[in-house]
Every structure is written in C-alpha cells, then in structure tokens.
N, C-alpha and C positions, 0 to 999 in steps of 0.2 A: 452578250449576256442572255441566258435562257429567259424567255418571257414569263415562265412560271415562277421564277425566283424574284421575290419582292424584298427589298431592303427598306427598313424604316429609318427614321432620322437617327436613332440611337446606334443602329448598325453602321450607318454611314460615318457617324462620329468616331466609333471604335476603329473602323478601317483607316480613317484619316489620321487618327492618333498613332496607329501602328506605322503608317507611311512616314510620318514625321520622326518617330522614334521607335524602332523595332524592339528596343529594350524596355519600353514602358511597362510598368507593373499593372496588374488588374486593379489594385487599390488606387493608383494614380488615375486610371481611366474612370473608375467609379466616382471619384471626387470631382473630376472635370465634367462628366456628363450627368451627374445627379442620380446615379443608381447605386444599389448596394454592390459590394464586391462579389457576392455569390451570383447576383443577376448578370453582372458583367462576365463572370466566368462561364456561365451557361450560354450567353450570347456568343462568346468567343468560340466555345466548343461547337455550337451549332454552325457558325460561319466556317470553321475549319472542316467539320464533317461534310458540309455541302460543297466544299472545294472553293469557296469564295475567298477565304483568307488563308494565306500560306506564307511560309518564310522560306526564302532561298538564301542559302549560305554560299557566299562567293567572295570574290576579290574585286576591288577597284583596279581595273587593268592598268591604269596610268600610274598608280602608286607602286605597282610591282614591276614596272617597266616591260609590260607585255604589249603586243600589237593585236588589234582587233581587225579582222578582215570581214567585209561584207561581200559575199559573192552571189551575184544573181545569175541564174541559169535558165535556159529554155531546154526542157528535157521531155523525152517521150515516156520515161519511166521513173517517176518520183520515188517509188518504193525501192528501186534498185539503188538510187543515190543514197537514200537513208540507210540501207543495208551496208553500202560501201563504207560509210563513215561511223557506223554503230560502235566500233571499237577504237576509233581514232582519238587520241588524247587531245588533239587540237580542236576537234569538233565541239561546238557549243550547242547549236540548235539549228533546226530547219523550219522555214515558214513557207506554207503554200500561199501563193499570191496570184492576183490577177494581173493582166497586162502582158507586155511583150515577153517578159520572163515569168515563168510559172513557179519558180522556187527561189527563195533567198536562204543562203547558208551563212552561218556565223562561225568563224574559226578564230582561235586565239593562240598566239605563239610568241616566242621570245625574239624572233627576227623575221623580217619581211621575206628574205629569200627562201626560208623554209616554208612559209605559208604559200608563196608563189609556186614552189616545187610541188607541194601537196595538191594545189589546184591544177597545175599543169599536168601532172601524172594521172590523177584520179578523175579529173573532169574534162580537161581539154582533149585527152586521148580516149575518152569514153564515147563509144558510138551512139549511146542513148542521149548524149548531150549535144544539142544543136548550136548553142551559143553560150558564151561565158563573159560576164562583166565582173572583174576583180577590182575591189576598192579597199583601201586601208582607211579606217576611221581615224581621222586626225585628232579630233577632240570632241568629247561629249559636252553638251550644254550643262548637264547636271552630272553628279557622280554616277558612274555606271558600274554596278556590281554584277559580275558574271560568274556562273557556277563552274569554275575550272577544277578539273579532277587533279588532285595533287598526288595521291598515292596510287601507283599503277601496278602494284604487286599482283601477280597472277594474271595480268592482262598481256595479250600478245600483240596488240596493235593490228594493223591490216596484214594481209597476206604477202605484202611486198617485202622482198629481201633487200634491206638497205645496202648491204655490201655490193650488190650488183646494180644498184640504181645509179644512172649517170649523174643525177643531181647530187647525190650523196658523194659519189666518187670524185666529182669536181670541186667539192667543198661548198657547193651552193646550198645544200640542205644539211642541217645538224642531225638528221635521223629521227627516228621515232622514239620518244621517251619510254615507251613500253618495251624496248629491246635493249640488248647489250651494245648495239651499234651507236646509240645516242651519244653525241659529242657536245651537247649544249650544257647550260648551267642551271636553268630554272628547275628542271625535274631531276637533276643529278642526285644520286644517292651518295652520301658521304660515308 
C-alpha cells in the first residue's frame, strides 16, 4: 500500500463489509457503521477513485469445473512473456515475484492437457524462459473468484495456428477458444 494513503476506521469497516458481502447496499453499510447514507456514498466513491476499493467480476473456478494452473518461471524478459499471453483466453494474470522464479503466471482452462500444452508450447520452448514449474491448484481454502473472459468475439488468440500444432493434432489440446479450431465445451458458441 502506498504510504501516502491513509485509511481511517470507517474506511476499513466499509472495505470489510464489501469483502464479506459485495452486494451490500450503502444504506446497510450506513446503518452498521453509524454514518449517513450520503456520507457512506462519498467514502465509497473516494475509495474507488483512489483505486483502494474495486469489484472484480469473475467465476468460482471449482463451481464451473475449470482448472487453475500456477506456473512459475525464471525469465530474462518478463515483458515478452506478458505480450505473449495478452490475447490468450486461458491467461488470468502475471505476478512479478522474488526468488528463484521471477514471475508467476495464472491460467484457467477446462482441462489439464490444454493448460500443459499452452505452457509447453509458449513457455518451455521460449528461449527467454530459463526454467518452468507447472502446478495445478487442487483446492482453494476459501472460494476463489477469477476474472475469466467468456465472450471472445473479435479476438484472435495467439499467433499459433491450432491446425498445425502437434498438441492439437494429437488431441492433447482442445485449441484456442478465440478460434474456429476450438473443440472444447466451456467457451463453445451454441
């Protein structure tokens, strides 16, 4: 947190109430913390404007039968990796970290072989990547909501041609949901 940002007790209470129930109304918050509804509204606006309070719309990956992969890499070029996955529907986020691996990537997909294929092709074959550690998240301790892109109209995915990919041709990968080659179910257009 930026040292110039100060939260008072009422701000902390508002944030805590939103964490417990993102659908809580300003009137309910006002009643609980002892402020007027307009005061609560102004505080919420200030917290949002400063980037302290935000809402992320997503899905609980376990409830929609998706798999979450945590991939730690040692790379010479972090920006190249971010650019590689900027259009990938499976890509959730990247974290710059300290330690043996300098980057953690999060991917979500409907099956493990497709996630492995994505990592194999785009990371293990990438000359800027020195080392890769691929892990599937078995179970979160609390509900974990991730911002999965559902509508992919107008997106092209990566530059990879699924039809010529050995992973796709062998049936190991269901293809990119942003392309016509996609054979999976989750992103399928009916």
